[in-house]
N, C-alpha and C positions, 0 to 999 in steps of 0.2 A: 504494500500500500504506500502511496506517495504522501508526502507532507505538504504538497503544494497544489495550488489550483491556478489555472490561467484561462481567461475567457477573452476571446477576440471575435467580435461580430463580423459577419461578411461585409456589411456596409456600415462602417463605423460612423460616418457622417449622419447616418439616418437613425442611430440609436440614442435617443434622448432619455436620460434617466430622471424621472420627476423628483425623486427623493434627494438626489445629489444636485439637481438643477443644472445639468450640463450634458454635453455630448460625450459619451464614453467610447474611447477607442480600444482600451484594454484594461483588464482588471486581473491582478495577481495577488495571491495570498500564500504565505508560508507559515504553516502551523508550528514549525520547529522554533522559530524566533518570534512568532506572533506579530508579523509585519505584513502590511498590505501596500500595494502599489496601484494607483489609479492613474492611467494615462488618458488625458482628455484631448479634445479637439483644440486647435490653436486659439480659437476665439472664446473658449469656455472659461467660466469662473465657477468654482464649486461652492456649495453650501456646506459649511463645516459640520454642523449637526447631522445633516442628511448623509454626508460621507461616513461619519463615525457610525451612524445607525446601520448603514448598508454593510459595513464590515463587521459590526456586532452581530448581524444576522448570519454571517458566515462563521464567526467565532466570537462568542461573548467575551472572551478574554484577550481580544486584540489589544496590543500595547502601543503600536505606532503605525501611521499611515503616511506614505509619501504621495503627493499629487504632483504630476508633471504634465505639461502640455507637449504635444507632438512637436518635435523640432526645437525644443527649448531645454536641452539636457542640463544646462548650467543654471537653471532657475527652477526651483521647486518649493512647494509648501509642505511642511511636515506637521502632522497632528500627532501629539504624543501625550502620555500621561506623566505628569509631574506632581508629586505630593498628593496623589489621588484624584487630580483634576485634569481634564483634557485641556491642552494649550496648543497654540498655533505658533509655529516658527517659520519664517520665510528665509530661504537662502538666496541672497541677492546675487545678481550677475557679478562676476569678478572682472 
């Protein structure tokens, strides 16, 4: 059995996720380190609570989620638990 999941829709520009409020290109989750990755369309902005709830539906014990836009590997948003609370960190362009 694998510890990972990866979902890539056939037509990513057409898959709008209402909970996350964005177009989803790819979703990955790794149970071994409780980390998720959400790859979104270039013009998308995610809803933090919706993104967390989507990954909690996969694993209620998720600990961190990286959100990246297609083509922007140097800029991403990280949602993680600090002191029992979900926080948002943005890694700026270098």
